[in-house]
C-alpha positions as CSV (number, residue, x, y, z in Angstrom):
1,M,136.6,121.3,167.7
2,L,135.8,123.7,169.7
3,E,132.6,124.9,170.6
4,V,131.6,128.4,170.8
5,V,128.5,130.0,172.6
6,R,127.0,133.0,172.1
7,I,126.0,135.2,175.0
8,P,124.2,138.8,174.3
9,V,124.4,141.3,177.3
10,L,123.9,144.5,178.3
11,S,122.6,146.3,174.9
12,D,124.5,145.1,172.2
13,N,127.3,143.0,173.8
14,Y,128.5,139.4,173.2
15,I,130.1,137.4,175.8
16,W,131.7,134.2,174.0
17,L,132.0,130.8,175.6
18,V,134.5,128.5,174.5
19,H,134.2,124.8,175.1
20,D,136.6,122.0,174.4
21,A,134.7,118.3,174.4
22,A,138.0,116.4,174.6
23,S,139.4,118.2,177.9
24,G,136.4,119.3,179.2
25,E,138.0,122.9,179.6
26,T,135.9,126.1,179.1
27,V,136.5,130.0,178.4
28,A,134.9,132.7,179.1
29,V,136.2,135.9,176.5
30,D,135.8,139.1,177.6
31,P,132.5,138.6,180.5
32,A,131.1,142.1,181.0
33,V,128.6,140.6,183.3
34,A,129.2,137.3,185.2
35,D,125.5,135.8,185.8
36,P,124.3,135.3,182.1
37,V,128.2,133.5,182.0
38,L,127.5,131.3,184.8
39,E,124.0,130.6,183.8
40,A,125.0,129.6,180.4
41,A,127.6,126.9,181.4
42,A,125.9,125.4,184.4
43,A,122.7,124.7,181.7
44,R,125.3,122.9,179.5
45,G,127.0,121.2,182.6
46,W,130.1,122.6,181.5
47,R,132.9,124.4,184.3
48,I,134.7,127.7,183.3
49,D,138.1,127.5,183.8
50,Q,139.3,130.1,182.3
51,I,138.9,133.8,181.3
52,W,140.6,135.6,178.2
53,N,140.1,139.4,178.2
54,T,141.1,141.9,175.2
55,H,141.4,145.0,176.5
56,W,140.5,147.0,180.2
57,H,137.0,147.9,179.1
58,G,134.6,147.7,181.8
59,D,132.3,145.9,179.3
60,H,134.8,143.5,178.6
61,T,136.0,142.7,182.3
62,G,133.2,143.7,184.5
63,G,132.6,140.0,185.3
64,N,135.9,138.8,185.7
65,A,136.0,138.3,189.8
66,A,132.0,137.3,189.8
67,I,133.1,134.5,187.7
68,K,136.7,133.9,189.6
69,A,134.7,133.8,192.9
70,A,132.5,131.3,191.9
71,T,134.7,128.9,189.5
72,G,138.5,129.5,190.7
73,C,139.1,130.1,186.9
74,I,142.6,131.6,185.7
75,I,142.3,135.3,183.9
76,T,144.4,136.2,181.6
77,G,144.7,139.5,179.5
78,P,147.0,142.1,177.9
79,A,150.3,142.6,180.5
80,A,150.2,146.5,178.9
81,E,146.8,146.8,180.8
82,A,147.8,144.9,183.9
83,E,147.2,148.0,185.8
84,R,143.9,148.9,184.7
85,I,142.6,145.1,185.1
86,G,143.0,143.9,188.7
87,T,141.6,140.4,188.7
88,L,144.3,139.3,185.9
89,D,146.6,136.0,186.9
90,R,148.2,136.0,184.0
91,T,150.0,138.5,181.7
92,V,150.6,138.2,177.6
93,G,151.7,140.1,174.7
94,E,152.8,139.6,171.6
95,G,153.8,136.3,170.4
96,D,152.8,134.6,173.9
97,S,150.5,131.9,173.4
98,V,147.4,130.7,175.8
99,R,145.5,127.1,175.6
100,I,142.2,125.5,176.0
101,G,143.3,121.7,176.1
102,D,145.3,121.5,173.2
103,H,144.1,124.3,171.1
104,V,146.9,126.9,170.9
105,A,145.8,130.6,170.9
106,Q,148.5,133.3,169.4
107,V,148.4,136.6,171.0
108,M,148.3,139.2,168.9
109,A,149.0,142.6,169.6
110,V,146.7,145.2,168.3
111,P,146.4,149.0,169.9
112,A,144.7,151.2,168.9
113,H,141.1,150.9,170.7
114,T,143.1,151.1,173.9
115,A,146.8,151.0,174.0
116,G,147.5,147.5,175.3
117,H,144.7,145.8,173.5
118,I,145.4,142.1,171.8
119,A,143.6,139.5,170.2
120,Y,143.6,135.8,170.5
121,H,144.1,133.8,167.1
122,L,143.6,129.8,167.2
123,S,144.9,129.1,163.4
124,D,144.4,125.6,163.8
125,E,140.7,125.9,164.0
126,R,140.1,129.3,162.2
127,I,139.0,131.2,164.7
128,A,140.2,135.0,166.0
129,F,138.7,136.7,169.1
130,V,139.3,140.6,168.4
131,G,137.7,142.0,171.0
132,D,136.9,145.9,169.7
133,T,139.4,146.0,167.1
134,L,137.5,144.1,163.9
135,F,134.1,144.8,163.7
136,A,131.8,142.8,161.1
137,M,132.2,145.7,158.6
138,G,133.5,148.3,161.0
139,C,136.2,148.9,163.3
140,G,136.8,150.1,167.2
141,R,137.1,153.7,168.0
142,L,140.5,155.3,168.3
143,F,140.4,156.0,171.9
144,E,144.1,155.3,172.9
145,G,146.3,155.1,169.5
146,T,146.4,156.1,166.4
147,A,145.0,155.2,162.7
148,A,147.9,154.4,161.8
149,Q,148.0,151.4,164.3
150,M,144.5,150.6,163.4
151,F,145.2,150.5,159.3
152,A,148.7,147.8,160.8
153,N,146.1,145.7,162.8
154,L,143.5,145.4,160.1
155,Q,146.0,144.3,157.1
156,R,147.2,142.1,159.4
157,L,144.2,140.4,160.2
158,A,143.2,140.6,156.5
159,A,146.1,138.5,156.0
160,L,144.5,135.3,157.9
161,P,142.8,132.3,156.2
162,E,140.1,134.1,154.3
163,D,137.5,131.2,156.0
164,T,138.8,132.5,159.7
165,R,135.7,133.3,161.9
166,V,135.9,136.5,164.0
167,Y,134.2,136.5,167.0
168,C,134.0,140.5,167.7
169,A,132.5,141.7,170.9
170,H,129.3,143.7,169.6
171,E,126.5,144.0,167.3
172,Y,127.2,146.9,165.6
173,T,126.9,145.4,161.9
174,L,123.6,147.4,160.9
175,S,125.1,150.8,161.8
176,N,128.3,149.8,160.5
177,G,126.9,148.3,156.9
178,R,124.7,151.2,156.2
179,F,127.6,154.2,157.1
180,A,129.9,151.7,154.9
181,L,127.3,152.3,151.7
182,T,128.0,156.0,151.8
183,V,131.5,155.5,151.5
184,E,131.3,152.8,148.7
185,P,127.7,152.8,147.4
186,D,129.1,151.0,144.2
187,N,130.3,147.5,146.0
188,A,128.1,145.4,145.3
189,A,129.2,142.7,147.9
190,L,128.8,145.2,150.3
191,A,125.3,146.7,149.2
192,A,124.1,142.3,149.5
193,R,125.5,142.1,152.8
194,V,123.9,144.9,153.7
195,A,120.3,143.8,153.2
196,A,120.8,140.6,154.1
197,V,121.8,141.8,157.8
198,E,118.6,144.4,157.7
199,A,116.7,141.1,157.5
200,V,118.8,139.0,159.8
201,R,118.1,142.1,162.4
202,A,114.8,142.6,161.5
203,R,114.4,138.6,163.0
204,G,116.1,139.6,165.8
205,E,119.0,137.6,165.2
206,A,122.8,138.0,165.7
207,T,125.2,138.6,162.5
208,V,128.5,137.6,164.3
209,P,130.6,136.1,163.9
210,T,131.9,137.1,160.7
211,S,134.7,135.9,158.5
212,I,137.9,137.0,157.1
213,G,136.6,136.9,153.9
214,E,133.6,138.9,154.2
215,E,135.2,141.5,155.9
216,R,138.1,142.0,153.4
217,A,135.1,142.3,150.8
218,T,133.0,144.7,152.5
219,N,134.6,146.2,155.5
220,I,135.7,150.1,154.1
221,F,138.2,150.2,157.1
222,M,140.1,146.9,156.4
223,R,140.1,148.2,152.5
224,A,141.0,151.8,153.5
225,R,144.2,151.9,151.1
226,D,146.4,153.5,153.5
227,A,146.1,155.4,157.2
228,E,144.9,158.4,155.8
229,E,141.8,157.4,154.5
230,L,141.5,154.9,157.4
231,A,141.3,158.2,159.6
232,E,139.3,160.2,157.3
233,R,136.5,157.5,157.5
234,R,137.0,156.7,161.5
235,A,136.2,160.3,162.0
236,A,133.3,160.5,159.5
237,K,131.6,157.0,161.2
238,D,132.3,159.0,164.6
239,A,130.2,162.0,163.5
240,A,127.6,160.1,161.8
């Protein structure tokens, strides 16, 4: 079993620290900043051996250099964005794999938020690190790609087992859910989830990871019938 630790940073980012007790290896996923990651690892007696980046944005890569300087870790990220992430030691794309101990993560190309965005799927552990592609009840903005790409990405993620835990990189759940209710006001599962999220956030607690099953039932972008409908919903959310 892998242990996954949530590290909240900046205003709404989550960095994920993944530890394999059998090998002693630890991976930091999308470190926006360095010090909280180094402190969280040190507090547990862990060493950081790797960083996995999903895309080039600074709130996902800003801690790379300092963590590498402190630990000598190996940094892996999307080959299509190598020129924009100067700290990469290894580049990967669709069909490649990375490892933590004996656990293998398949790399999935999921462009749309950025042109070279990737996700890491550990099928045996039912875990997916999706960066800014899929959020709890939401999806990433279409900064460098198209609605057709995002629709394909979300349909591909929806096909994963429903108990797959989805580790996204931001705490956007409450705003996503409230917007989703304006689109699907009669979705009972959605209404119940938003009410639960409101209670969780009122206590100052995190709402992620989510699961593929939850997203199938309540994510209006994953539930869009086609790319055109997704585009309409994304545009409306952007304007909200």
